[in-house]
C-alpha positions in Angstrom: 0.0 0.0 0.0 1.4 3.4 -0.9 1.3 6.1 1.7 2.2 9.8 1.3 3.6 11.7 4.3 1.4 14.7 5.0 2.2 17.9 6.9 0.0 16.8 9.8 2.2 13.7 10.2 5.3 15.7 11.2 6.2 16.4 14.8 8.3 19.1 16.4 11.5 17.1 15.6 10.7 17.4 11.9 9.9 13.8 11.2 6.9 11.5 11.2 5.5 11.2 14.7 5.5 7.7 16.2 1.7 7.7 16.6 1.4 8.1 12.8 3.3 4.8 12.3 0.7 3.1 14.5 -2.0 4.5 12.3 -0.3 3.3 9.2 0.0 -0.2 10.7 -3.7 -0.2 11.4 -4.6 1.2 7.9 -2.7 -1.5 6.1 -4.2 -4.2 8.3 -7.7 -3.0 7.6 -7.0 -2.8 3.9 -5.6 -6.3 3.9 -8.6 -7.7 5.8 -11.0 -5.9 3.4 -9.2 -7.2 0.3 -9.0 -10.8 1.3 -11.8 -11.6 3.7 -15.2 -12.7 2.4 -18.1 -10.3 2.7 -19.7 -12.7 5.3 -16.6 -12.7 7.4 -16.3 -8.9 7.2 -19.9 -8.7 8.4 -19.4 -11.2 11.3 -16.0 -10.2 12.7 -14.3 -7.1 14.0 -10.7 -6.9 15.2 -9.1 -5.4 18.3 -5.4 -4.9 19.0 -4.0 -6.5 22.1 -0.4 -5.8 21.5 1.8 -3.6 19.3 5.6 -3.9 19.0 7.3 -1.4 16.7 11.0 -1.0 15.9 11.8 2.4 14.5 14.8 2.2 12.2 15.0 5.5 10.2 12.9 8.7 10.2 10.3 9.4 7.6 10.1 13.0 6.5 7.6 15.3 4.7 7.6 14.5 1.1 8.6 10.9 1.5 6.5 8.2 -0.2 6.1 5.2 2.0 5.4 1.6 1.0 3.6 -0.5 3.6 3.6 -4.3 3.4 1.8 -6.7 5.7 1.3 -10.4 6.3 -0.1 -12.7 8.9 2.3 -14.9 10.8 0.9 -17.3 13.5 -2.8 -17.5 13.4 -5.1 -19.3 15.8 -8.8 -19.3 16.4 -8.6 -16.2 18.7 -5.3 -14.4 17.8 -3.6 -13.3 14.6 0.0 -12.2 14.6 0.4 -9.5 11.9 3.7 -8.2 10.6 4.1 -4.9 8.9 7.1 -3.2 7.2 7.1 0.5 6.3 9.7 1.4 3.7 10.8 4.6 2.0 9.7 4.1 -1.6 12.6 6.0 -3.2 15.4 3.7 -1.9 13.6 0.7 -0.1 15.0 1.7 3.2 13.3 0.0 6.1 11.9 2.8 8.3 10.0 0.7 10.8 8.7 -2.8 11.3 5.9 -3.9 13.5 4.4 -7.0 15.1 0.8 -6.6 16.2 -1.5 -9.2 17.8 -5.1 -8.9 16.8 -8.1 -10.7 18.4 -11.4 -11.1 16.6 -14.7 -10.1 18.2 -18.2 -10.7 17.1 -19.6 -7.6 15.3 -23.0 -7.9 17.1 -22.1 -8.9 20.6 -18.6 -7.4 20.9 -17.5 -10.6 22.6 -14.5 -12.7 21.6 -15.1 -14.7 18.5 -13.5 -17.7 16.9 -11.9 -17.5 13.4 -12.5 -20.4 11.1 -9.7 -22.5 9.6 -10.7 -21.1 6.2 -10.1 -17.6 7.3 -6.8 -18.6 8.9 -5.7 -20.3 5.7 -6.6 -17.3 3.6 -4.4 -15.0 5.6 -1.5 -17.1 6.7 1.7 -17.1 4.6 4.4 -19.7 4.2 7.0 -19.8 6.9 9.7 -19.2 4.3 8.2 -15.7 3.6 8.2 -14.9 7.3 11.8 -16.0 7.8 12.9 -13.9 4.7 11.1 -10.8 6.1 12.7 -11.3 9.5 16.2 -11.5 8.0 15.7 -8.0 6.4 15.3 -6.3 9.7 
């Protein structure tokens, strides 16, 4: 997903504020869910974050174009581990990488919901891809 750094994203230090990276991590997760999940699953499930881990590597600045990439690692009935990389488009420099744990909730009741094996299979990637991404950063 392509992201443009906006003036509102910049903090007093002249670079993208850390909170903006969290927003980008959420934005790409939502976009991935909407692109892959069936309409029925999108109606039935909502997702909440129970953990964010972000490693900031380089600063993004006004005018930078960002490329966001995400994939699901370990996925169980009640937790999805999602990985995200944020790269500067001009040179591919890794700016930040995140690991987020998401839990599904029922869209109607707001209570913890179970994710089917079909949903897990649609989002999970091969271990080789996970290992290759981990080696980059």
